[in-house]
MOPAC internal coordinates of N, CA, C and O (Angstrom, degrees):
PM7 1SCF
backbone

  N    0.0000 0     0.00 0     0.00 0    0    0    0
  C    1.4545 1     0.00 0     0.00 0    1    0    0
  C    1.5267 1   111.44 1     0.00 0    2    1    0
  O    1.2310 1   121.39 1   142.40 1    3    2    1
  N    1.3271 1   114.95 1   -37.60 1    3    2    1
  C    1.4622 1   118.36 1   179.78 1    5    3    2
  C    1.5251 1   109.85 1   -63.98 1    6    5    3
  O    1.2310 1   120.51 1   142.15 1    7    6    5
  N    1.3327 1   116.64 1   -37.85 1    7    6    5
  C    1.4621 1   120.37 1   178.58 1    9    7    6
  C    1.5167 1   111.64 1   -62.26 1   10    9    7
  O    1.2310 1   120.22 1   138.98 1   11   10    9
  N    1.3226 1   117.18 1   -41.02 1   11   10    9
  C    1.4685 1   121.46 1   177.73 1   13   11   10
  C    1.5252 1   110.52 1   -64.39 1   14   13   11
  O    1.2310 1   120.38 1   139.51 1   15   14   13
  N    1.3105 1   116.87 1   -40.49 1   15   14   13
  C    1.4648 1   120.58 1   178.78 1   17   15   14
  C    1.5260 1   110.68 1   -63.23 1   18   17   15
  O    1.2310 1   120.50 1   135.46 1   19   18   17
  N    1.3361 1   116.66 1   -44.54 1   19   18   17
  C    1.4695 1   119.81 1   177.76 1   21   19   18
  C    1.5210 1   111.18 1   -62.24 1   22   21   19
  O    1.2310 1   120.59 1   138.23 1   23   22   21
  N    1.3340 1   116.47 1   -41.77 1   23   22   21
  C    1.4642 1   120.62 1   179.10 1   25   23   22
  C    1.5221 1   110.90 1   -60.95 1   26   25   23
  O    1.2310 1   120.01 1   134.88 1   27   26   25
  N    1.3306 1   117.58 1   -45.12 1   27   26   25
  C    1.4639 1   120.73 1  -179.49 1   29   27   26
  C    1.5240 1   111.85 1   -65.99 1   30   29   27
  O    1.2310 1   120.39 1   140.94 1   31   30   29
  N    1.3217 1   116.85 1   -39.06 1   31   30   29
  C    1.4649 1   119.56 1   177.86 1   33   31   30
  C    1.5222 1   110.29 1   -64.63 1   34   33   31
  O    1.2310 1   120.05 1   135.68 1   35   34   33
  N    1.3164 1   117.51 1   -44.32 1   35   34   33
  C    1.4690 1   120.89 1   178.40 1   37   35   34
  C    1.5277 1   110.36 1   -64.32 1   38   37   35
  O    1.2310 1   120.03 1   140.34 1   39   38   37
  N    1.3419 1   117.54 1   -39.66 1   39   38   37
  C    1.4687 1   121.99 1   178.98 1   41   39   38
  C    1.5274 1   110.66 1   -61.73 1   42   41   39
  O    1.2310 1   120.40 1   134.62 1   43   42   41
  N    1.3417 1   116.85 1   -45.38 1   43   42   41
  C    1.4625 1   120.73 1  -178.41 1   45   43   42
  C    1.5244 1   110.86 1   -68.62 1   46   45   43
  O    1.2310 1   119.85 1   136.97 1   47   46   45
  N    1.3166 1   117.88 1   -43.03 1   47   46   45
  C    1.4686 1   120.59 1   178.43 1   49   47   46
  C    1.5227 1   110.32 1   -64.79 1   50   49   47
  O    1.2310 1   120.26 1   139.04 1   51   50   49
  N    1.3231 1   117.11 1   -40.96 1   51   50   49
  C    1.4699 1   120.05 1   177.02 1   53   51   50
  C    1.5160 1   111.67 1   -62.70 1   54   53   51
  O    1.2310 1   120.17 1   138.34 1   55   54   53
  N    1.3204 1   117.27 1   -41.66 1   55   54   53
  C    1.4605 1   120.56 1   177.04 1   57   55   54
  C    1.5119 1   112.31 1   -64.65 1   58   57   55
  O    1.2310 1   120.76 1   140.60 1   59   58   57
  N    1.3214 1   116.15 1   -39.40 1   59   58   57
  C    1.4638 1   120.08 1   177.89 1   61   59   58
  C    1.5204 1   111.00 1   -63.07 1   62   61   59
  O    1.2310 1   120.49 1   133.57 1   63   62   61
  N    1.3232 1   116.67 1   -46.43 1   63   62   61
  C    1.4670 1   120.00 1   179.81 1   65   63   62
  C    1.5211 1   111.93 1   -65.98 1   66   65   63
  O    1.2310 1   120.52 1   141.83 1   67   66   65
  N    1.3330 1   116.61 1   -38.17 1   67   66   65
  C    1.4609 1   119.93 1   177.46 1   69   67   66
  C    1.5292 1   110.53 1   -65.28 1   70   69   67
  O    1.2310 1   120.19 1   139.16 1   71   70   69
  N    1.3278 1   117.24 1   -40.84 1   71   70   69
  C    1.4642 1   121.22 1   177.70 1   73   71   70
  C    1.5177 1   112.19 1   -63.47 1   74   73   71
  O    1.2310 1   120.69 1   137.19 1   75   74   73
  N    1.3271 1   116.28 1   -42.81 1   75   74   73
  C    1.4689 1   120.35 1   176.62 1   77   75   74
  C    1.5238 1   110.40 1   -60.25 1   78   77   75
  O    1.2310 1   120.94 1   137.49 1   79   78   77
  N    1.3382 1   115.81 1   -42.51 1   79   78   77
  C    1.4624 1   120.00 1   179.94 1   81   79   78
  C    1.5241 1   110.89 1   -63.17 1   82   81   79
  O    1.2310 1   120.17 1   133.37 1   83   82   81
  N    1.3316 1   117.27 1   -46.63 1   83   82   81
  C    1.4568 1   120.12 1  -178.38 1   85   83   82
  C    1.5241 1   112.10 1   -66.98 1   86   85   83
  O    1.2310 1   119.97 1   143.83 1   87   86   85
  N    1.3385 1   117.65 1   -36.17 1   87   86   85
  C    1.4577 1   120.15 1  -176.88 1   89   87   86
  C    1.5200 1   112.96 1   -78.41 1   90   89   87
  O    1.2310 1   120.48 1   133.00 1   91   90   89
  N    1.3252 1   116.68 1   -47.00 1   91   90   89
  C    1.4556 1   119.06 1  -169.10 1   93   91   90
  C    1.5188 1   114.32 1  -105.16 1   94   93   91
  O    1.2310 1   119.40 1   149.59 1   95   94   93
  N    1.3158 1   118.76 1   -30.41 1   95   94   93
  C    1.4619 1   120.06 1  -179.08 1   97   95   94
  C    1.5242 1   109.91 1   -88.27 1   98   97   95
  O    1.2310 1   120.44 1   123.53 1   99   98   97
  N    1.3380 1   116.76 1   -56.47 1   99   98   97
  C    1.4633 1   120.27 1  -179.24 1  101   99   98
  C    1.5200 1   112.33 1   -79.63 1  102  101   99
  O    1.2310 1   119.63 1   157.15 1  103  102  101
  N    1.3047 1   118.31 1   -22.85 1  103  102  101
  C    1.4674 1   125.71 1  -176.20 1  105  103  102
  C    1.5221 1   110.77 1    48.72 1  106  105  103
  O    1.2310 1   121.43 1  -129.62 1  107  106  105
  N    1.3455 1   114.88 1    50.38 1  107  106  105
  C    1.4529 1   120.44 1  -178.28 1  109  107  106
  C    1.5197 1   112.52 1   -71.03 1  110  109  107
  O    1.2310 1   119.75 1   152.73 1  111  110  109
  N    1.3082 1   118.08 1   -27.27 1  111  110  109
  C    1.4565 1   121.27 1  -174.82 1  113  111  110
  C    1.5191 1   110.52 1  -105.28 1  114  113  111
  O    1.2310 1   120.36 1  -126.03 1  115  114  113
  N    1.3314 1   116.93 1    53.97 1  115  114  113
  C    1.4461 1   120.74 1   178.45 1  117  115  114
  C    1.5266 1   109.92 1   -82.32 1  118  117  115
  O    1.2310 1   120.48 1     0.61 1  119  118  117
  N    1.3263 1   116.68 1  -179.39 1  119  118  117
  C    1.4622 1   121.09 1  -174.94 1  121  119  118
  C    1.5263 1   112.42 1   -64.40 1  122  121  119
  O    1.2310 1   119.96 1   143.77 1  123  122  121
  N    1.3342 1   117.69 1   -36.23 1  123  122  121
  C    1.4620 1   120.29 1   178.87 1  125  123  122
  C    1.5245 1   111.09 1   -63.64 1  126  125  123
  O    1.2310 1   120.50 1   138.03 1  127  126  125
  N    1.3340 1   116.64 1   -41.97 1  127  126  125
  C    1.4627 1   120.97 1   179.02 1  129  127  126
  C    1.5260 1   110.56 1   -65.24 1  130  129  127
  O    1.2310 1   120.37 1   140.04 1  131  130  129
  N    1.3320 1   116.90 1   -39.96 1  131  130  129
  C    1.4613 1   120.67 1   178.71 1  133  131  130
  C    1.5296 1   110.64 1   -61.82 1  134  133  131
  O    1.2310 1   120.44 1   133.72 1  135  134  133
  N    1.3287 1   116.77 1   -46.28 1  135  134  133
  C    1.4651 1   120.15 1  -179.76 1  137  135  134
  C    1.5272 1   111.34 1   -65.16 1  138  137  135
  O    1.2310 1   120.01 1   141.25 1  139  138  137
  N    1.3137 1   117.59 1   -38.75 1  139  138  137
  C    1.4612 1   121.48 1   177.41 1  141  139  138
  C    1.5197 1   110.90 1   -62.45 1  142  141  139
  O    1.2310 1   120.11 1   135.29 1  143  142  141
  N    1.3293 1   117.39 1   -44.71 1  143  142  141
  C    1.4612 1   120.81 1   178.83 1  145  143  142
  C    1.5232 1   111.80 1   -63.91 1  146  145  143
  O    1.2310 1   120.30 1   140.33 1  147  146  145
  N    1.3177 1   117.03 1   -39.67 1  147  146  145
  C    1.4670 1   120.25 1   179.34 1  149  147  146
  C    1.5265 1   110.19 1   -66.91 1  150  149  147
  O    1.2310 1   119.81 1   140.45 1  151  150  149
  N    1.3375 1   117.97 1   -39.55 1  151  150  149
  C    1.4590 1   120.99 1   179.69 1  153  151  150
  C    1.5170 1   112.22 1   -70.14 1  154  153  151
  O    1.2310 1   119.89 1   145.77 1  155  154  153
  N    1.3330 1   117.81 1   -34.23 1  155  154  153
  C    1.4633 1   121.41 1  -176.98 1  157  155  154
  C    1.5236 1   113.32 1   -74.77 1  158  157  155
  O    1.2310 1   119.88 1   157.15 1  159  158  157
  N    1.3208 1   117.84 1   -22.85 1  159  158  157
  C    1.4668 1   119.48 1  -178.91 1  161  159  158
  C    1.5090 1   109.89 1   -83.59 1  162  161  159
  O    1.2310 1   121.32 1   -27.17 1  163  162  161
  N    1.3128 1   115.08 1   152.83 1  163  162  161
  C    1.4569 1   120.01 1   178.92 1  165  163  162
  C    1.5229 1   109.49 1   -75.81 1  166  165  163
  O    1.2310 1   120.60 1   -26.58 1  167  166  165
  N    1.3270 1   116.45 1   153.42 1  167  166  165
  C    1.4630 1   118.44 1   179.13 1  169  167  166
  C    1.5301 1   110.43 1   -64.85 1  170  169  167
  O    1.2310 1   121.20 1   -32.20 1  171  170  169
  N    1.2809 1   115.31 1   147.80 1  171  170  169
  C    1.4542 1   119.44 1   179.82 1  173  171  170
  C    1.5031 1   111.81 1   119.26 1  174  173  171
  O    1.2310 1   120.94 1    37.54 1  175  174  173
  N    1.3114 1   115.81 1  -142.46 1  175  174  173
  C    1.4577 1   121.20 1  -173.12 1  177  175  174
  C    1.5220 1   112.70 1   -65.55 1  178  177  175
  O    1.2310 1   119.45 1   141.30 1  179  178  177
  N    1.3429 1   118.66 1   -38.70 1  179  178  177
  C    1.4566 1   120.53 1  -179.32 1  181  179  178
  C    1.5222 1   110.98 1   -62.65 1  182  181  179
  O    1.2310 1   120.33 1   138.67 1  183  182  181
  N    1.3182 1   116.98 1   -41.33 1  183  182  181
  C    1.4633 1   120.46 1   179.75 1  185  183  182
  C    1.5258 1   110.33 1   -65.91 1  186  185  183
  O    1.2310 1   120.34 1   141.19 1  187  186  185
  N    1.3259 1   116.95 1   -38.81 1  187  186  185
  C    1.4587 1   119.79 1   177.80 1  189  187  186
  C    1.5198 1   111.38 1   -63.69 1  190  189  187
  O    1.2310 1   120.35 1   141.72 1  191  190  189
  N    1.3333 1   116.94 1   -38.28 1  191  190  189
  C    1.4612 1   120.36 1   179.04 1  193  191  190
  C    1.5260 1   111.06 1   -66.87 1  194  193  191
  O    1.2310 1   119.86 1   139.88 1  195  194  193
  N    1.3233 1   117.88 1   -40.12 1  195  194  193
  C    1.4656 1   121.09 1   178.64 1  197  195  194
  C    1.5230 1   109.99 1   -64.91 1  198  197  195
  O    1.2310 1   120.35 1   136.22 1  199  198  197
  N    1.3395 1   116.93 1   -43.78 1  199  198  197
  C    1.4575 1   119.70 1   179.32 1  201  199  198
  C    1.5233 1   111.23 1   -64.67 1  202  201  199
  O    1.2310 1   119.79 1   142.97 1  203  202  201
  N    1.3261 1   118.01 1   -37.03 1  203  202  201
  C    1.4572 1   121.55 1   177.34 1  205  203  202
  C    1.5210 1   111.00 1   -66.47 1  206  205  203
  O    1.2310 1   120.55 1   137.85 1  207  206  205
  N    1.3349 1   116.55 1   -42.15 1  207  206  205
  C    1.4619 1   120.68 1  -178.12 1  209  207  206
  C    1.5184 1   111.60 1   -65.26 1  210  209  207
  O    1.2310 1   119.93 1   138.66 1  211  210  209
  N    1.3173 1   117.74 1   -41.34 1  211  210  209
  C    1.4568 1   121.05 1  -175.48 1  213  211  210
  C    1.5215 1   113.54 1   -92.77 1  214  213  211
  O    1.2310 1   120.11 1  -169.22 1  215  214  213
  N    1.3212 1   117.40 1    10.78 1  215  214  213
  C    1.4588 1   119.62 1  -177.47 1  217  215  214
  C    1.5278 1   111.59 1   -61.76 1  218  217  215
  O    1.2310 1   120.25 1   134.33 1  219  218  217
  N    1.3136 1   117.13 1   -45.67 1  219  218  217
  C    1.4675 1   119.04 1   178.12 1  221  219  218
  C    1.5238 1   110.16 1  -144.74 1  222  221  219
  O    1.2310 1   121.00 1    -9.32 1  223  222  221
  N    1.2999 1   115.70 1   170.68 1  223  222  221
  C    1.4605 1   120.84 1  -175.30 1  225  223  222
  C    1.5206 1   112.25 1   -74.11 1  226  225  223
  O    1.2310 1   119.89 1   159.07 1  227  226  225
  N    1.3322 1   117.82 1   -20.93 1  227  226  225
  C    1.4673 1   120.01 1   179.62 1  229  227  226
  C    1.5201 1   110.98 1   -65.68 1  230  229  227
  O    1.2310 1   119.98 1   143.24 1  231  230  229
  N    1.3240 1   117.65 1   -36.76 1  231  230  229
  C    1.4673 1   120.69 1   177.13 1  233  231  230
  C    1.5209 1   110.94 1   -63.60 1  234  233  231
  O    1.2310 1   120.58 1   137.40 1  235  234  233
  N    1.3086 1   116.50 1   -42.60 1  235  234  233
  C    1.4569 1   120.80 1  -179.50 1  237  235  234
  C    1.5242 1   110.34 1   -67.14 1  238  237  235
  O    1.2310 1   120.51 1   138.85 1  239  238  237
  N    1.3378 1   116.63 1   -41.15 1  239  238  237
  C    1.4678 1   119.99 1   178.37 1  241  239  238
  C    1.5233 1   111.16 1   -64.51 1  242  241  239
  O    1.2310 1   119.93 1   139.39 1  243  242  241
  N    1.3165 1   117.75 1   -40.61 1  243  242  241
  C    1.4616 1   120.98 1   178.29 1  245  243  242
  C    1.5145 1   110.55 1   -61.85 1  246  245  243
  O    1.2310 1   120.23 1   137.43 1  247  246  245
  N    1.3080 1   117.17 1   -42.57 1  247  246  245
  C    1.4588 1   121.55 1   177.52 1  249  247  246
  C    1.5238 1   110.80 1   -59.50 1  250  249  247
  O    1.2310 1   120.31 1   133.40 1  251  250  249
  N    1.3198 1   117.01 1   -46.60 1  251  250  249
  C    1.4686 1   120.46 1  -178.49 1  253  251  250
  C    1.5230 1   111.63 1   -68.34 1  254  253  251
  O    1.2310 1   119.93 1   143.75 1  255  254  253
  N    1.3169 1   117.74 1   -36.25 1  255  254  253
  C    1.4626 1   119.82 1   178.20 1  257  255  254
  C    1.5187 1   110.20 1   -64.21 1  258  257  255
  O    1.2310 1   120.28 1   139.70 1  259  258  257
  N    1.3211 1   117.06 1   -40.30 1  259  258  257
  C    1.4576 1   119.65 1  -178.41 1  261  259  258
  C    1.5226 1   113.23 1   -70.98 1  262  261  259
  O    1.2310 1   119.86 1   146.15 1  263  262  261
  N    1.3297 1   117.86 1   -33.85 1  263  262  261
  C    1.4608 1   117.92 1  -178.53 1  265  263  262
  C    1.5266 1   112.45 1   -90.77 1  266  265  263
  O    1.2310 1   120.06 1   175.73 1  267  266  265
  N    1.3241 1   117.49 1    -4.27 1  267  266  265
  C    1.4526 1   121.38 1   170.14 1  269  267  266
  C    1.5094 1   114.57 1    62.64 1  270  269  267
  O    1.2310 1   121.06 1    53.22 1  271  270  269
  N    1.3306 1   115.58 1  -126.78 1  271  270  269
  C    1.4623 1   121.93 1  -174.57 1  273  271  270
  C    1.5308 1   113.36 1   -84.42 1  274  273  271
  O    1.2310 1   119.11 1  -179.11 1  275  274  273
  N    1.3180 1   119.30 1     0.89 1  275  274  273
  C    1.4597 1   121.49 1  -175.15 1  277  275  274
  C    1.5264 1   113.78 1   -55.91 1  278  277  275
  O    1.2310 1   118.08 1   132.49 1  279  278  277
  N    1.3360 1   121.27 1   -47.51 1  279  278  277
  C    1.4746 1   119.19 1   178.95 1  281  279  278
  C    1.5199 1   112.62 1   -62.00 1  282  281  279
  O    1.2310 1   120.52 1   142.78 1  283  282  281
  N    1.3274 1   116.61 1   -37.22 1  283  282  281
  C    1.4585 1   120.22 1   178.83 1  285  283  282
  C    1.5195 1   110.97 1   -66.52 1  286  285  283
  O    1.2310 1   119.92 1   138.32 1  287  286  285
  N    1.3064 1   117.77 1   -41.68 1  287  286  285
  C    1.4685 1   121.78 1   178.84 1  289  287  286
  C    1.5221 1   110.42 1   -64.71 1  290  289  287
  O    1.2310 1   120.24 1   137.23 1  291  290  289
  N    1.3249 1   117.14 1   -42.77 1  291  290  289
  C    1.4683 1   121.14 1   178.94 1  293  291  290
  C    1.5257 1   110.15 1   -62.66 1  294  293  291
  O    1.2310 1   120.19 1   137.75 1  295  294  293
  N    1.3263 1   117.25 1   -42.25 1  295  294  293
  C    1.4651 1   120.03 1   179.95 1  297  295  294
  C    1.5259 1   111.18 1   -64.59 1  298  297  295
  O    1.2310 1   120.09 1   139.47 1  299  298  297
  N    1.3343 1   117.43 1   -40.53 1  299  298  297
  C    1.4682 1   120.81 1   178.33 1  301  299  298
  C    1.5214 1   111.13 1   -64.32 1  302  301  299
  O    1.2310 1   120.04 1   137.99 1  303  302  301
  N    1.3354 1   117.52 1   -42.01 1  303  302  301
  C    1.4598 1   121.04 1   179.18 1  305  303  302
  C    1.5166 1   110.78 1   -63.22 1  306  305  303
  O    1.2310 1   120.24 1   137.81 1  307  306  305
  N    1.3407 1   117.14 1   -42.19 1  307  306  305
  C    1.4648 1   120.40 1   179.48 1  309  307  306
  C    1.5293 1   110.06 1   -64.60 1  310  309  307
  O    1.2310 1   120.07 1   138.63 1  311  310  309
  N    1.3262 1   117.48 1   -41.37 1  311  310  309
  C    1.4554 1   120.04 1   178.39 1  313  311  310
  C    1.5216 1   112.23 1   -64.68 1  314  313  311
  O    1.2310 1   120.25 1   141.47 1  315  314  313
  N    1.3370 1   117.13 1   -38.53 1  315  314  313
  C    1.4573 1   119.85 1   178.25 1  317  315  314
  C    1.5236 1   112.46 1   -68.45 1  318  317  315
  O    1.2310 1   120.30 1   143.53 1  319  318  317
  N    1.3221 1   117.03 1   -36.47 1  319  318  317
  C    1.4658 1   120.29 1   178.21 1  321  319  318
  C    1.5172 1   110.67 1   -69.00 1  322  321  319
  O    1.2310 1   120.38 1   143.95 1  323  322  321
  N    1.3240 1   116.88 1   -36.05 1  323  322  321
  C    1.4572 1   120.87 1  -178.85 1  325  323  322
  C    1.5259 1   111.06 1   -71.84 1  326  325  323
  O    1.2310 1   120.36 1   144.05 1  327  326  325
  N    1.3201 1   116.92 1   -35.95 1  327  326  325
  C    1.4672 1   121.62 1  -174.06 1  329  327  326
  C    1.4728 1   110.51 1   -86.49 1  330  329  327
  O    1.2310 1   120.10 1   180.00 1  331  330  329

């Protein structure tokens, strides 16, 4: 049980740090990206979900905290495939 607790704490901290990196260092979710995502989605429920997700930075941080290291792992895999 202690191992699971440590894993979850590391997962949440990793997600938090990854979210901070994506929001403030890389600035991936800027206004241009938000408008592009809203334009690319079809009208209706999908557009409402995109607008809800990008409404504030807390939603984006919550998403990154929950998915943990996944964005970082995906970025590393893409870099390794490219190189």
